[in-house]
C-alpha positions in Angstrom: -4.3 -8.9 -5.6 -1.6 -5.6 -5.2 -3.2 -3.7 -7.7 -6.9 -4.0 -6.2 -5.3 -2.6 -2.9 -2.8 0.0 -4.0 -5.3 2.6 -4.5 -6.1 2.4 -0.1 -2.0 3.3 -0.2 -1.7 6.2 -2.3 -5.0 8.1 -1.1 -4.5 11.5 -1.3 -6.1 14.9 0.6 -6.5 18.7 -1.0 -6.4 21.3 0.9 -7.4 24.5 -0.3 -5.7 23.9 -3.5 -2.2 22.1 -2.2 -2.4 18.4 -2.3 -1.1 16.6 0.9 -0.7 13.3 1.1 -1.5 11.0 4.0 1.4 9.3 5.8 -23.1 -0.5 4.8 -25.6 -0.9 7.3 -25.5 -2.5 10.5 -26.6 -6.3 10.6 -30.3 -6.2 11.6 -29.4 -9.6 13.9 -26.5 -8.9 15.7 -25.7 -10.7 18.7 -23.1 -11.0 21.3 -19.3 -12.2 19.9 -19.0 -16.4 21.6 -16.4 -15.2 22.8 -15.3 -11.5 23.7 -19.2 -10.9 24.4 -19.0 -7.6 22.2 -21.4 -6.7 19.2 -21.0 -9.2 16.1 -20.4 -7.4 13.7 -18.6 -4.5 14.7 -15.4 -1.9 13.4 -11.8 -2.7 14.6 -8.2 -0.9 12.8 -5.4 -3.1 12.2 -2.6 -2.4 15.1 0.7 -3.4 12.7 1.6 -2.2 9.4 1.6 -6.3 8.6 -1.2 -8.6 9.0 -2.2 -12.0 7.6 -5.7 -12.5 5.8 -6.2 -16.9 6.2 -8.7 -18.8 4.7 -9.5 -20.4 8.1 -8.6 -19.5 12.1 -5.3 -21.6 12.3 -1.7 -21.0 11.7 -2.0 -23.4 9.3 -4.4 -22.3 7.3 -3.2 -20.6 3.8 -2.5 -16.7 3.6 -4.8 -15.2 1.1 -3.6 -11.7 1.8 -1.1 -9.5 3.9 -2.5 -5.7 4.1 0.2 -3.7 4.2 -0.7 -0.5 6.5 -2.3 -0.4 10.3 -4.8 1.4 10.9 -7.2 0.2 8.2 -10.3 -0.4 9.2 -12.4 -3.8 8.9 -15.4 -5.2 10.1 -15.3 -8.5 13.0 -18.1 -10.7 11.8 -17.1 -14.2 13.8 -15.1 -14.6 16.6 -13.5 -18.1 17.0 -10.9 -18.8 20.1 -8.2 -16.2 19.8 -8.7 -15.9 16.2 -11.2 -13.0 14.1 -13.0 -13.3 10.9 -12.9 -10.0 9.2 -13.8 -8.4 6.1 -12.2 -5.4 4.4 -14.0 -1.6 2.9 -13.5 -4.3 -0.5 -15.4 -7.2 0.9 -12.5 -9.3 0.8 -13.2 -11.9 4.0 -10.5 -14.3 6.1 -9.2 -14.6 9.4 -6.6 -13.0 11.2 -5.1 -13.1 15.2 -7.6 -10.9 17.7 -3.8 -8.9 18.7 -3.1 -7.9 15.7 -6.6 -5.6 15.8 -7.2 -3.1 17.8 -10.5 -1.0 19.6 -9.2 2.2 17.2 -12.0 3.4 15.3 -11.4 4.6 12.0 -12.9 5.0 8.9 -12.2 5.1 4.8 -13.6 7.7 2.7 -16.2 6.6 0.2 -13.9 3.6 -0.8 -16.6 2.2 -3.0 -16.3 5.6 -4.9 -15.3 4.8 -9.4 -14.7 8.7 -10.3 -11.1 9.2 -9.3 -11.8 13.1 -9.2 -14.5 12.7 -6.6 -13.7 14.6 -3.1 -15.6 14.7 0.1 -15.9 18.1 1.9 -13.9 18.0 5.5 -16.0 20.7 6.9 -15.2 22.9 10.8 -18.7 22.1 12.3 -21.6 19.2 11.8 -23.6 21.6 9.4 -24.0 21.1 5.4 -23.3 25.4 5.1 -20.0 24.9 7.3 -16.7 26.2 5.5 -15.0 23.4 4.2 -11.3 22.7 5.8 -10.0 20.3 3.3 -11.8 18.3 0.3 -10.9 14.6 0.5 -10.0 12.1 -2.0 -11.6 8.4 -1.9 -10.0 6.2 0.4 -8.4 9.1 2.9 -7.7 7.3 6.1 -9.5 9.2 8.9 -8.8 8.7 13.1 -12.9 8.7 14.3 -13.4 10.8 17.4 -17.1 10.7 17.3 -20.0 10.0 15.8 -23.7 11.5 16.6 -25.8 10.0 14.0 -25.8 11.8 10.6 -21.8 13.4 11.8 -18.8 12.2 12.7 -15.6 14.1 14.5 -12.2 13.1 12.1 -8.2 13.8 12.3 -6.5 13.5 9.4 -2.6 14.7 10.1 -4.0 18.1 11.7 -6.4 18.6 10.1 -9.8 18.1 12.5 -13.4 18.3 11.5 -16.7 16.7 10.2 -17.9 14.3 7.5 -21.5 13.1 6.5 -21.3 9.5 8.0 -22.5 8.4 5.5 -19.2 8.8 3.6 -17.5 6.8 6.2 -16.2 3.1 5.9 -15.8 1.9 9.4 -19.3 3.1 11.0 -22.7 2.5 11.4 -25.7 4.4 9.8 -26.8 6.5 12.1 -24.1 4.3 14.7 -23.4 6.6 18.3 -19.9 7.1 19.3 -18.2 9.3 22.1 
């Protein structure tokens, strides 16, 4: 399993010729969570650098994976007492304690891409003709500031710009965030 997630940690950003390393659709049947009353499913991020993913909603259940990067986006798919069932960008599912999750919105740039040479433009404004600020490799982790239906404003380090919403995992298509 370590090999399958290594690309998330090693993702890069190409900035105007230089290299810099940065430290699905919304369900039609969305309902309110039984514990929080918040929508399920919904995106959140990992709060800590070490988060155990368990087979079931208790510490007695076996740990199936250990996430090792704070800020990774995950999708909450169920709630049970202090536990949340989550899914990551690769489709892995399991249970984590709610205290290890943050409401801070983050997203990964085209984590589904099989083309290691693919880059996605981070542009200065929400417009297909806008000047590029940087070229982002698959799996780059972004902080989502807002989304307006087809574009999201994101930050990556000192860069602040826009990416097409359908190029991000961690926001729903046409989702609006302020």
